[in-house]
C-alpha positions as CSV (number, residue, x, y, z in Angstrom):
1,X,-35.9,-84.7,236.8
2,X,-38.8,-86.5,238.5
3,X,-40.8,-84.3,241.0
4,X,-42.8,-81.2,240.0
5,X,-41.7,-78.9,242.7
6,X,-38.1,-79.9,242.3
7,X,-38.4,-79.4,238.6
8,X,-39.6,-75.8,239.2
9,X,-36.8,-75.1,241.7
10,X,-34.1,-76.4,239.3
11,X,-35.7,-74.6,236.4
12,X,-35.3,-71.4,238.4
13,X,-31.5,-71.8,238.1
14,X,-31.9,-71.4,234.3
15,X,-30.2,-74.5,232.9
16,X,-30.1,-75.0,229.2
17,X,-31.6,-78.5,229.3
18,X,-33.7,-80.5,231.7
19,X,-33.9,-84.3,231.3
20,X,-36.9,-86.6,231.9
21,X,-36.2,-90.3,231.8
22,X,-38.8,-92.5,230.1
23,X,-37.0,-95.8,230.9
24,X,-39.1,-97.8,233.3
25,X,-36.2,-99.8,234.8
26,X,-34.7,-96.9,236.6
27,X,-35.8,-95.2,239.9
28,X,-35.6,-91.9,238.0
29,X,-38.4,-93.0,235.7
30,X,-40.6,-89.9,234.9
31,X,-44.4,-90.6,235.1
32,X,-46.1,-87.3,235.9
33,X,-46.5,-84.0,234.1
34,X,-44.0,-81.3,233.4
35,X,-44.9,-78.0,235.0
36,X,-44.7,-74.7,233.1
37,X,-41.0,-73.8,232.7
38,X,-39.2,-71.2,230.6
39,X,-39.2,-71.7,226.8
40,X,-35.4,-71.1,227.0
41,X,-35.0,-74.5,228.7
42,X,-35.0,-77.5,226.4
43,X,-37.1,-80.3,227.7
44,X,-35.2,-83.5,226.9
45,X,-36.6,-87.0,226.9
46,X,-34.2,-89.8,227.8
47,X,-34.8,-93.2,226.2
48,X,-33.1,-96.6,226.3
49,X,-33.8,-98.8,223.2
50,X,-37.3,-97.5,222.9
51,X,-39.4,-98.0,219.8
52,X,-39.8,-95.0,217.4
53,X,-43.5,-94.8,218.1
54,X,-42.9,-94.6,221.8
55,X,-40.4,-91.7,221.4
56,X,-42.7,-89.9,219.0
57,X,-45.6,-90.3,221.5
58,X,-43.6,-88.8,224.3
59,X,-42.2,-86.0,222.2
60,X,-45.7,-84.9,221.2
61,X,-47.3,-85.5,224.6
62,X,-44.7,-83.6,226.6
63,X,-43.6,-81.1,223.9
64,X,-40.0,-82.3,224.2
65,X,-37.3,-80.2,222.5
66,X,-34.6,-83.0,222.4
67,X,-34.2,-86.7,222.8
68,X,-31.3,-88.4,224.4
69,X,-30.7,-92.0,223.2
70,X,-29.0,-94.0,225.9
71,X,-29.2,-97.5,224.4
72,X,-27.9,-99.3,221.4
73,X,-29.8,-97.3,218.8
74,X,-28.3,-97.7,215.4
75,X,-27.5,-94.9,212.9
76,X,-30.4,-96.1,210.8
77,X,-32.7,-95.7,213.8
78,X,-31.5,-92.2,214.4
79,X,-32.0,-91.3,210.7
80,X,-35.6,-92.6,210.8
81,X,-36.3,-90.6,214.0
82,X,-34.8,-87.5,212.5
83,X,-36.9,-87.7,209.3
84,X,-40.3,-88.9,210.6
85,X,-43.2,-86.6,209.9
86,X,-45.1,-87.9,212.9
87,X,-43.3,-85.5,215.2
88,X,-45.3,-82.4,216.1
89,X,-42.1,-80.3,216.4
90,X,-38.4,-80.4,215.4
91,X,-36.2,-82.1,217.9
92,X,-32.5,-82.3,218.7
93,X,-31.0,-85.8,218.8
94,X,-28.3,-86.6,221.4
95,X,-26.7,-90.0,221.0
96,X,-25.0,-91.3,224.1
97,X,-21.7,-93.4,224.1
98,X,-20.3,-95.0,227.2
99,X,-16.6,-94.4,227.4
100,X,-13.8,-96.5,229.0
101,X,-10.1,-97.0,228.4
102,X,-9.6,-98.3,224.8
103,X,-12.8,-96.7,223.5
104,X,-12.8,-96.8,219.7
105,X,-13.9,-93.4,218.4
106,X,-14.4,-94.9,214.9
107,X,-17.9,-96.0,216.1
108,X,-19.0,-92.4,215.9
109,X,-18.5,-92.0,212.2
110,X,-21.8,-93.6,211.0
111,X,-23.7,-91.2,213.3
112,X,-22.1,-88.0,212.0
113,X,-25.1,-87.0,209.8
114,X,-28.0,-88.5,211.8
115,X,-27.7,-86.8,215.2
116,X,-27.0,-83.3,216.6
117,X,-24.8,-84.0,219.5
118,X,-22.9,-86.8,221.2
119,X,-22.9,-87.4,224.9
120,X,-19.9,-89.2,226.5
121,X,-20.8,-91.0,229.7
122,X,-19.0,-93.5,232.0
123,X,-19.3,-97.2,231.1
124,X,-21.4,-98.8,233.9
125,X,-23.7,-101.8,234.6
126,X,-26.8,-99.7,233.9
127,X,-27.5,-96.9,231.4
128,X,-26.6,-93.6,233.0
129,X,-26.7,-92.3,236.6
130,X,-23.8,-94.4,237.8
131,X,-22.0,-91.5,239.7
132,X,-18.6,-92.3,238.3
133,X,-16.4,-90.2,235.9
134,X,-14.1,-91.5,233.2
135,X,-10.6,-90.4,232.2
136,X,-11.4,-87.2,230.2
137,X,-7.9,-87.3,228.6
138,X,-9.3,-90.0,226.4
139,X,-11.1,-87.2,224.5
140,X,-7.7,-86.0,223.3
141,X,-8.3,-88.5,220.5
142,X,-11.7,-87.2,219.6
143,X,-11.8,-87.2,215.8
144,X,-15.0,-85.3,215.1
145,X,-16.1,-81.7,215.0
146,X,-19.6,-82.5,216.3
147,X,-20.2,-80.8,219.7
148,X,-20.6,-83.1,222.6
149,X,-21.9,-83.2,226.2
150,X,-19.5,-84.3,228.9
151,X,-21.2,-86.5,231.5
152,X,-20.4,-89.2,234.1
153,X,-20.4,-88.6,237.8
154,X,-19.7,-84.8,237.6
155,X,-20.2,-83.2,241.0
156,X,-19.2,-80.0,242.9
157,X,-15.8,-81.5,243.7
158,X,-14.9,-81.6,240.0
159,X,-15.0,-77.8,239.6
160,X,-11.2,-77.5,239.2
161,X,-11.0,-80.6,237.0
162,X,-13.6,-79.1,234.7
163,X,-11.8,-75.8,234.5
164,X,-8.6,-77.6,233.7
165,X,-10.4,-79.7,231.1
166,X,-11.8,-76.5,229.5
167,X,-8.2,-75.4,228.8
168,X,-7.2,-78.6,227.1
169,X,-7.5,-79.5,223.4
170,X,-10.0,-82.2,224.3
171,X,-12.5,-79.5,225.3
172,X,-12.5,-77.8,221.9
173,X,-15.9,-79.2,220.9
174,X,-17.3,-79.7,224.4
175,X,-20.8,-78.1,224.1
176,X,-22.3,-78.8,227.6
177,X,-21.6,-80.3,231.0
178,X,-24.2,-82.9,232.0
179,X,-24.9,-83.2,235.7
180,X,-27.1,-85.6,237.5
181,X,-26.5,-88.1,240.3
182,X,-23.9,-86.2,242.3
183,X,-26.5,-83.5,242.9
184,X,-29.3,-85.8,244.2
185,X,-30.5,-86.5,247.6
186,X,-32.3,-89.6,246.2
187,X,-32.8,-90.7,242.6
188,X,-34.5,-87.9,240.6
189,X,-34.5,-85.4,243.5
190,X,-31.9,-82.7,243.0
191,X,-30.4,-80.5,245.7
192,X,-31.0,-77.0,244.3
193,X,-28.6,-75.3,246.8
194,X,-25.6,-77.5,245.9
195,X,-26.4,-77.2,242.2
196,X,-26.6,-73.4,242.4
197,X,-23.2,-73.4,244.2
198,X,-21.8,-75.6,241.4
199,X,-23.1,-73.2,238.7
200,X,-21.8,-70.1,240.5
201,X,-18.3,-71.6,241.1
202,X,-18.1,-72.9,237.6
203,X,-18.7,-69.3,236.3
204,X,-16.6,-67.8,239.1
205,X,-19.7,-66.0,240.5
206,X,-19.4,-65.1,244.1
207,X,-23.1,-65.0,244.9
208,X,-24.8,-65.7,248.2
209,X,-26.9,-68.7,248.8
210,X,-30.1,-67.9,250.7
211,X,-31.4,-71.4,251.0
212,X,-30.6,-73.9,253.8
213,X,-27.5,-76.0,253.4
214,X,-27.3,-79.7,254.0
215,X,-26.3,-79.1,257.7
216,X,-29.4,-77.0,258.3
217,X,-27.8,-73.6,258.2
218,X,-28.6,-70.3,256.4
219,X,-25.1,-68.8,256.4
220,X,-24.2,-68.8,260.1
221,X,-27.8,-69.2,261.3
222,X,-29.9,-72.3,261.9
223,X,-28.8,-75.7,263.0
224,X,-30.5,-77.9,265.6
225,X,-29.8,-77.2,269.3
226,X,-32.0,-79.6,271.1
227,X,-32.2,-81.8,274.2
228,X,-31.0,-85.3,273.8
229,X,-34.6,-86.6,274.4
230,X,-35.7,-84.8,271.2
231,X,-32.9,-86.0,269.0
232,X,-34.8,-89.1,267.6
233,X,-37.8,-87.0,266.7
234,X,-35.9,-84.3,265.0
235,X,-33.5,-86.7,263.3
236,X,-36.5,-88.8,262.0
237,X,-38.0,-85.7,260.5
238,X,-34.7,-84.5,259.0
239,X,-34.1,-87.8,257.3
240,X,-37.5,-88.1,255.8
241,X,-39.1,-84.7,255.2
242,X,-37.6,-84.1,251.7
243,X,-38.3,-87.7,250.6
244,X,-41.9,-87.5,251.8
245,X,-42.6,-84.1,250.3
246,X,-41.2,-85.4,247.0
247,X,-43.5,-88.4,246.8
248,X,-46.1,-88.0,244.0
249,X,-48.9,-89.3,246.3
250,X,-48.0,-86.8,249.0
251,X,-47.8,-83.9,246.6
252,X,-51.1,-85.0,245.0
253,X,-52.9,-85.1,248.4
254,X,-51.3,-81.8,249.5
255,X,-52.2,-80.0,246.3
256,X,-55.8,-81.4,246.4
257,X,-56.3,-80.2,250.0
258,X,-54.9,-76.8,249.2
259,X,-57.3,-76.5,246.2
260,X,-60.5,-78.1,247.6
261,X,-60.2,-77.4,251.3
262,X,-58.0,-74.3,251.7
263,X,-59.4,-72.6,248.6
264,X,-56.1,-72.0,246.8
265,X,-54.9,-70.3,244.7
266,X,-55.5,-67.2,246.8
267,X,-56.1,-64.1,244.6
268,X,-53.4,-61.6,243.6
269,X,-55.5,-58.4,243.9
270,X,-54.6,-55.1,242.4
271,X,-55.3,-52.5,245.1
272,X,-56.4,-49.6,242.8
273,X,-57.3,-47.0,245.4
274,X,-54.2,-47.7,247.6
275,X,-52.1,-47.6,244.4
276,X,-53.5,-44.2,243.4
277,X,-52.8,-42.8,246.9
278,X,-49.2,-43.8,247.0
279,X,-48.5,-43.5,243.2
280,X,-47.2,-47.0,242.6
281,X,-48.7,-50.3,241.6
282,X,-49.7,-52.3,244.7
283,X,-50.8,-55.9,244.5
284,X,-52.1,-57.8,247.5
285,X,-51.6,-61.6,247.9
286,X,-54.8,-62.4,249.6
287,X,-53.8,-65.1,252.1
288,X,-56.6,-63.7,254.3
289,X,-59.1,-65.5,252.0
290,X,-57.7,-68.9,252.8
291,X,-59.9,-71.2,255.0
292,X,-59.2,-70.2,258.6
293,X,-58.3,-66.7,257.5
294,X,-54.5,-66.7,257.1
295,X,-51.5,-68.3,255.5
296,X,-51.0,-70.7,258.5
297,X,-53.2,-73.4,257.0
298,X,-50.7,-74.0,254.1
299,X,-48.1,-75.3,256.6
300,X,-50.5,-77.2,258.9
301,X,-52.0,-79.1,255.9
302,X,-48.5,-80.1,254.9
303,X,-47.3,-81.0,258.4
304,X,-50.4,-83.0,259.3
305,X,-49.8,-85.1,256.2
306,X,-46.2,-85.5,257.2
307,X,-47.1,-86.6,260.7
308,X,-49.5,-89.2,259.4
309,X,-46.8,-90.7,257.2
310,X,-44.4,-90.8,260.1
311,X,-47.0,-92.7,262.2
312,X,-47.7,-89.9,264.7
313,X,-51.1,-89.9,266.5
314,X,-50.9,-86.8,268.7
315,X,-50.3,-83.2,267.6
316,X,-49.1,-80.2,269.6
317,X,-48.6,-76.6,268.5
318,X,-47.8,-73.1,269.8
319,X,-49.6,-70.0,268.8
320,X,-49.4,-66.2,269.4
321,X,-52.1,-64.5,267.4
322,X,-54.1,-67.7,267.4
323,X,-54.2,-68.2,263.6
324,X,-51.7,-71.1,263.7
325,X,-53.6,-72.6,266.6
326,X,-56.8,-72.4,264.6
327,X,-55.1,-73.8,261.5
328,X,-53.6,-76.7,263.6
329,X,-56.9,-77.5,265.3
330,X,-58.6,-77.4,261.9
331,X,-56.4,-80.0,260.3
332,X,-56.5,-82.2,263.4
333,X,-60.3,-82.2,263.2
334,X,-60.0,-83.0,259.5
335,X,-57.7,-85.9,260.2
336,X,-59.3,-87.0,263.5
337,X,-56.1,-86.5,265.5
338,X,-55.7,-85.3,269.1
339,X,-54.7,-81.6,269.3
340,X,-53.1,-79.6,272.1
341,X,-52.3,-75.9,271.6
342,X,-50.1,-73.9,273.9
343,X,-50.8,-70.2,274.0
344,X,-49.6,-67.4,276.3
345,X,-52.1,-66.2,278.9
346,X,-51.9,-62.6,277.6
347,X,-52.5,-63.8,274.1
348,X,-55.5,-65.9,275.2
349,X,-57.1,-62.7,276.6
350,X,-56.4,-60.5,273.5
351,X,-57.3,-63.2,270.9
352,X,-60.5,-64.6,272.5
353,X,-62.3,-65.3,269.2
354,X,-59.5,-67.6,268.0
355,X,-59.4,-69.4,271.4
356,X,-63.1,-70.1,271.0
357,X,-62.6,-71.4,267.5
358,X,-59.8,-73.7,268.6
359,X,-62.1,-75.2,271.3
360,X,-65.0,-75.6,268.9
361,X,-62.7,-77.5,266.6
362,X,-61.9,-79.9,269.5
363,X,-58.5,-78.7,270.5
364,X,-57.3,-78.4,274.1
365,X,-55.9,-74.8,274.7
366,X,-53.3,-74.8,277.4
367,X,-52.2,-71.4,278.8
368,X,-48.5,-70.5,279.2
369,X,-48.2,-68.8,282.6
370,X,-44.4,-68.1,282.7
371,X,-42.3,-65.3,281.5
372,X,-44.1,-62.7,279.4
373,X,-47.0,-65.1,278.9
374,X,-46.8,-64.7,275.1
375,X,-45.6,-66.6,272.1
376,X,-42.1,-67.3,273.3
377,X,-43.5,-68.9,276.5
378,X,-46.1,-70.9,274.6
379,X,-43.2,-72.3,272.4
380,X,-41.3,-73.3,275.6
381,X,-44.3,-75.2,276.9
382,X,-44.8,-77.0,273.6
383,X,-41.2,-78.1,273.6
384,X,-41.5,-79.4,277.2
385,X,-44.6,-81.4,276.1
386,X,-42.7,-82.9,273.2
387,X,-39.8,-83.9,275.4
388,X,-42.3,-85.7,277.7
389,X,-44.1,-87.4,274.7
390,X,-41.4,-88.1,272.1
391,X,-42.8,-91.2,270.5
392,X,-46.3,-90.6,269.4
393,X,-46.3,-86.8,269.1
394,X,-45.6,-84.5,266.2
395,X,-44.9,-80.8,267.0
396,X,-46.4,-78.6,264.2
397,X,-44.3,-75.5,264.5
398,X,-46.1,-72.6,263.0
399,X,-43.3,-70.3,262.0
400,X,-40.0,-70.6,260.1
401,X,-38.2,-71.1,263.4
402,X,-37.0,-74.1,265.5
403,X,-34.4,-76.8,264.9
404,X,-33.5,-77.9,261.4
405,X,-35.4,-79.1,259.4
406,X,-38.4,-77.0,260.7
407,X,-37.4,-73.6,259.2
408,X,-36.9,-75.2,255.7
409,X,-39.9,-77.5,255.9
410,X,-42.2,-74.7,256.9
411,X,-40.8,-72.4,254.2
412,X,-41.3,-75.1,251.6
413,X,-44.9,-75.6,252.5
414,X,-45.5,-71.8,252.5
415,X,-43.6,-71.4,249.2
416,X,-46.9,-72.0,247.4
417,X,-47.4,-68.3,248.0
418,X,-44.5,-67.1,245.9
419,X,-45.1,-69.9,243.4
420,X,-48.6,-68.5,242.8
421,X,-47.4,-64.9,242.7
422,X,-45.1,-65.7,239.8
423,X,-47.8,-67.0,237.4
424,X,-50.5,-64.6,238.7
425,X,-48.2,-61.6,238.1
426,X,-47.4,-63.0,234.7
427,X,-51.1,-63.0,233.8
428,X,-51.6,-59.5,235.1
429,X,-48.3,-57.7,234.3
430,X,-46.7,-59.9,231.7
431,X,-43.8,-60.7,234.0
432,X,-43.1,-63.0,236.8
433,X,-40.9,-60.8,238.9
434,X,-42.2,-57.8,240.8
435,X,-39.9,-54.9,241.8
436,X,-40.6,-55.6,245.5
437,X,-42.1,-58.3,247.7
438,X,-43.2,-57.2,251.1
439,X,-44.3,-59.1,254.2
440,X,-44.5,-58.6,258.0
441,X,-42.1,-60.7,260.1
442,X,-42.4,-62.3,263.5
443,X,-40.9,-65.7,263.3
444,X,-41.4,-65.3,259.6
445,X,-43.4,-68.1,257.9
446,X,-45.6,-65.9,255.7
447,X,-42.6,-63.9,254.7
448,X,-40.5,-67.0,254.0
449,X,-43.2,-68.3,251.6
450,X,-43.6,-64.9,250.0
451,X,-39.9,-64.5,249.4
452,X,-39.0,-68.1,248.5
453,X,-39.0,-68.0,244.7
454,X,-37.4,-64.6,244.7
455,X,-34.5,-65.1,247.0
456,X,-32.0,-65.5,244.2
457,X,-33.6,-63.0,241.8
458,X,-31.4,-59.9,242.3
459,X,-33.8,-57.6,240.5
460,X,-36.5,-58.3,243.2
461,X,-36.2,-56.2,246.3
462,X,-37.2,-58.0,249.5
463,X,-38.7,-55.9,252.3
464,X,-39.3,-57.3,255.8
465,X,-41.5,-55.4,258.2
466,X,-41.1,-56.0,261.9
467,X,-42.8,-54.6,265.0
468,X,-41.2,-51.6,266.7
469,X,-43.9,-51.6,269.4
470,X,-43.7,-48.3,271.2
471,X,-40.5,-47.4,269.5
472,X,-37.1,-49.1,268.9
473,X,-35.5,-47.4,271.9
474,X,-38.5,-47.5,274.1
475,X,-37.8,-50.8,275.8
476,X,-41.1,-52.0,274.5
477,X,-40.3,-53.4,271.1
478,X,-39.9,-56.5,269.0
479,X,-37.5,-55.0,266.3
480,X,-35.2,-58.0,266.2
481,X,-33.1,-56.9,263.2
482,X,-32.1,-53.7,265.1
483,X,-32.1,-55.0,268.7
484,X,-31.1,-58.6,268.2
485,X,-27.7,-60.3,268.6
486,X,-26.7,-63.8,267.7
487,X,-28.1,-66.3,270.1
488,X,-30.0,-69.6,270.4
489,X,-33.7,-69.8,270.9
490,X,-36.1,-72.7,270.4
491,X,-33.5,-75.0,268.8
492,X,-31.8,-72.7,266.4
493,X,-29.1,-70.0,266.2
494,X,-30.5,-66.7,265.0
495,X,-30.9,-63.1,265.8
496,X,-32.3,-62.7,269.3
497,X,-33.2,-59.9,271.6
498,X,-31.1,-60.5,274.8
499,X,-29.2,-58.8,277.6
500,X,-25.4,-58.6,277.7
501,X,-25.3,-61.9,279.7
502,X,-27.5,-63.7,277.3
503,X,-30.9,-63.5,279.0
504,X,-33.8,-63.1,276.6
505,X,-35.3,-59.7,276.5
506,X,-39.1,-59.6,276.7
507,X,-40.5,-58.3,273.4
508,X,-43.6,-56.1,273.0
509,X,-45.9,-55.5,270.1
510,X,-49.6,-54.7,269.9
511,X,-49.7,-57.6,267.5
512,X,-49.7,-61.0,269.2
513,X,-48.2,-62.7,266.1
514,X,-45.1,-60.3,266.0
515,X,-44.5,-60.3,269.7
516,X,-41.5,-62.6,269.5
517,X,-37.9,-61.9,270.6
518,X,-36.2,-63.7,267.7
519,X,-36.7,-64.2,264.0
520,X,-36.4,-67.3,261.7
521,X,-32.8,-68.2,260.8
522,X,-33.4,-67.5,257.1
523,X,-34.5,-64.0,257.9
524,X,-31.5,-63.5,260.2
525,X,-29.4,-64.4,257.2
526,X,-31.3,-62.1,254.9
527,X,-30.8,-59.3,257.4
528,X,-27.1,-59.9,258.0
529,X,-26.2,-60.2,254.3
530,X,-28.3,-57.2,253.3
531,X,-30.5,-59.2,250.9
532,X,-33.6,-58.0,252.6
533,X,-34.4,-54.5,253.8
534,X,-35.8,-54.5,257.3
535,X,-38.2,-51.8,258.4
536,X,-39.5,-51.3,261.9
537,X,-43.1,-50.1,262.4
538,X,-44.6,-48.8,265.6
539,X,-48.0,-49.9,267.0
540,X,-49.6,-46.5,266.1
541,X,-48.3,-46.6,262.5
542,X,-49.6,-50.2,262.1
543,X,-53.0,-49.4,263.5
544,X,-53.4,-46.4,261.2
545,X,-52.4,-48.4,258.2
546,X,-54.9,-51.1,259.0
547,X,-57.7,-48.6,259.2
548,X,-56.6,-47.0,256.0
549,X,-56.6,-50.3,254.1
550,X,-60.1,-50.9,255.5
551,X,-61.4,-47.6,254.2
552,X,-59.6,-47.6,250.9
553,X,-60.1,-51.2,249.8
554,X,-62.8,-52.7,252.0
555,X,-60.3,-55.2,253.5
556,X,-59.8,-55.3,257.3
557,X,-56.3,-56.8,257.8
558,X,-54.9,-58.6,260.8
559,X,-52.8,-56.3,262.9
560,X,-49.7,-58.3,261.9
561,X,-50.3,-57.5,258.3
562,X,-51.1,-53.9,259.0
563,X,-47.4,-53.4,259.9
564,X,-46.5,-54.2,256.3
565,X,-49.0,-51.7,254.9
566,X,-47.5,-48.9,257.1
567,X,-44.3,-48.9,255.0
568,X,-45.9,-46.5,252.4
569,X,-45.6,-43.7,255.0
570,X,-41.9,-44.4,255.3
571,X,-40.7,-45.5,251.9
572,X,-41.4,-44.0,248.4
573,X,-41.8,-46.2,245.4
574,X,-41.6,-45.3,241.7
575,X,-44.9,-44.9,239.8
576,X,-44.1,-48.0,237.6
577,X,-42.8,-50.2,240.4
578,X,-44.8,-53.3,241.0
579,X,-45.0,-54.0,244.8
580,X,-46.5,-57.3,245.9
581,X,-47.6,-57.4,249.6
582,X,-48.5,-60.5,251.5
583,X,-51.9,-59.8,253.1
584,X,-51.1,-62.7,255.5
585,X,-54.3,-62.7,257.6
586,X,-57.7,-61.1,258.1
587,X,-58.7,-58.8,260.9
588,X,-61.6,-60.7,262.5
589,X,-59.5,-61.9,265.3
590,X,-58.3,-58.3,266.0
591,X,-61.6,-56.5,265.8
592,X,-61.8,-55.9,269.6
593,X,-58.2,-54.5,269.5
594,X,-59.2,-52.1,266.7
595,X,-62.4,-51.1,268.6
596,X,-60.4,-50.4,271.8
597,X,-57.7,-48.5,270.0
598,X,-59.8,-46.3,267.8
599,X,-62.7,-46.2,270.3
600,X,-65.1,-47.2,267.5
């Protein structure tokens, strides 16, 4: 393992060991810090002909539980390491042997009493990570009773071979399967989706994968359906986004801006009066306290840094409620880049404060005058702009929608939300997993970030709250999970409100941010598989819920967020349930809407 966020995502799969290579002549060399991971996972340092003092230093510094010796370390060396009093903790010693035809198992005998495990790898030019397997039948001659790790180019295509090996005499003392290079997108960067699939298949678990696959699909939803003119832009992004995000310097700059500029971590607030009223434990993830007043800034910070590294000089964006437009204008001002924001004419009128903020920040706000003159049409205009300016322009999509890799990239930048919830909840409740995570859904970026670290935690219920407008059957709604059918919009296959002949149905919601005829492909997958429970909330219920939160907790939420709070009128939770709600934005931008609705 090499990169912090990747370490955390792989640790979530609950492996027995995670390896960190302290050998400088490999691209997998580990030179950062190990994030907090479960004590049940043994942190393993990998060394090649290192000095005893170096190994002791790393064990003590990184609190390693095991060392893997991948060089020509002698039995005497192992015995000294085993007995030294300089170690701050007891460690397991794993001695590696490279195996090829004619391997002499007699070389193991001197090591029998000075190490805990053997690891059998493929003989290659370099120590480890060669991506090739050896003939496992050679282990039929294994003379020892010491447990061993089986390694060497093991990938998902070896599942049946592993199961066959497990039935053979050679596997009698096989303690663990060591996987590495076949699950990497680049040295040290593991593909968690493929690794999860490997684990599930190895254990015959037929579990669903809710992350994007290597073709850009969440189940049957996703992909990249784009004009030929946009192919170079989207392909450039697809080939580079994971590599760029994994770079230590990128992660360092991203984290620093989230902390010093955005103001993260956002608090996880126990809503005492709201909890008392609904007889359950309600926590609010306060994304409204971020700079610019919503979750949108998490993604725009990430994407502006991505655009810079890809050499882009001009930024375009779409916005509905205006929060994404403000966040984009903000980061463009921060980085000194040109900014054009497309916004539906109707949304410009009902979100006037945010339009003024964008202009103050130096952005050009362009009205979308076609169609329903809302978010869908603003997105159309932004895509037209991108087609006409493909070389120097980066399109910062604000939601978990669009052609691959946008839904996954946006989700990863927003995943800081659920990452923080886990450790904040551990501090307050003594556990990382709530009983439910709840978020409102339009395209779904705040929801994607809120759900991300809980997608594969079956004990965590996921609740998605969409806009029913004047009612699901009123003809004035945006309840995509109920009214949507499979279709293609804005570059991806998803659930989409449309007529029988495939024409997009105009959505309606009092909330500009939820007034969208589709939903992100990840959420379409969550809906179709039943992983998430979708609830549809009307305008009136949402507005009442927003007013209630204001009076009970002194927090005026965005109308988008108010939809999520309305679920307590429709769903009963147990008294000891822990319900975490994404308070995705503050209500400043919607004040006039509240005034008009309640005649304040």
